[in-house]
C-alpha angles and dihedrals in degrees: 000000000000124000111269125224098252126095115190140175138240132229102223151010095283137032118272123207088255091052091052093051093051094044092054090060111111091229090066119085106165151005127233113208127214137191089271088064093055130082103146138331096271093051090048093050089052091049093050092048090051090051092049093048093061098071144025113249090033120246117258118252125208142171141185101248102154095135131237109055093349104066115119098182110057120148107067093019130090112262101243121211122241114267092250088071088067091051091051090050089052090058087058102037124001096196095048091047092054090049090049092048092053092046092048091050092049093046094049093047095044093052093047091047090050089069093045100256112144103217149344126231094246156172108038106214100180112133119247103244091159095239106086113082092185089058101032111125091005085081117090097214145327093248115083092212092055093046089050094051096045093044092053091049091048092048091050089054090052090049090051087058092050096257130126115231120231111201116206154239102008125229091008141293100189100089098058128078097208118091112228089215090071107013144023107265113215122198110190097191121121121250090256090055091053093060093102090057090050095049096084090052092050092055092043090051089050085056094051100263105200098206148349139197121235115220131218097245116131118222103190093190087062106028138343090230125076113265090253091062099034123107088192090060101037105034101020105040105017102037103027104029102030094034095228112170100173133098120292120209124187120226113249109307090209092066116106091246088070103022094080092063101075139295122322091262091046092051091047090051090049093050093050092045089050090059103262115145101203130027121205121215115177137172092012114086090170089061089049091054090048090054093046090052092048095047101039092136100033115142116191119227111260093243091053092046089052091052090052094048091053089065089074111113112257102211130059114248113268115261095217110005094173090063091061119104088211090056093049091049092049093049091050091052095046093048090054087073125074108268104176110125119204095221142343127250116238125248095285125105116284 
C-alpha cells in the first residue's frame, strides 16, 4: 500500500480504535501531532511506534516545532526561541546568526527525531511586514535577503539531523492582517510586487528544498482561489516557473481561509488538482470521513507518491541525544538567545 495524500490529526495521547480504522485507509499518508498528543517523550515514542506499526510503508509523522509560541512538544524538549531572535542576532553579527540558525535547525530536528517523528513544518519564511499577528515573531526578518540566508542555514541544520525542511507559508502570509485560521486573508499586490516574498523560496529551491507548505492567502491579481487551492500558483508558478520538484503540503483545510471554498472533499480535490501532494485536515474528523468516502478509489500519481515518500526521516532516532557533545553545544547556543514567547497559539495548525 502506498502513502495516500491526506494528513490528519489525533484526539489524544494514544490511538483509539476509531483512529486505527481511519489511519488504515489508503487515502491517508500521515499524521500531524499537536500538544494534546504529548505527555512526555516516552509516551510520544510509544504513540509514534503505534502509528508506524499500522501500515507498510509506515505513515509519516509530523509536528509544528518552530519554537517560540509554536512548539507542540515542550517538557523534555529544549525551549526553542522564536525565529525573530535569529533575525535580531543577524543585525548584530551575520556570521554568528548563520551559525546559530544552523544549530537551532539541527537541535530542533534532532530532538524531534529522537522521539521518532519524521519532520517538523519549519522554517517559517514569511517576511516580517509588522502587520500579521499570526506570523509576528515567527518571521525571521523583514529583509528578504536575511530571511533567505537564515532559512537556508536552518534547513541545512535540519538536513544534518536527517530531517526534511518544510518552508511555509507559500507564497507569503506576512503582508496581510487577517489570520487564515479565522478569516480569508487577501493580498491585493501584483505578482511583481510579491517578488520579495518569493525570494526566500527561490534560494531554498536552489539549495534543494525538500518541501513547502502552501498557505490560504488569496492573491486576486494572480488567482481568485487561495494559493493552497490554486493550479496557477502550485503548478504554474511554483513547479513550472520556479522549478520546485519537492513535496507540497497544504495548510490545514479546516481553517477558515480554505473552508469558504467548498466542502472538505471539494477543497481536497481542488488542492490535488492544483498540484499539491499532501492535504492536511485537522480538528474535524467528520471532514476526514467525508474525504475518505469521496476518494475511496484515489490513486496518487507516481511522481507525487515519490515526493511524499522522500519526506521520511533519513537517520534513526538517537539513543541518548543528551549524551552528545553536539547536542550540549547546540543547546548552549540556542539558550543564549531570548526565548520568551508572548503567547501560545491554540491547537490549530500554525
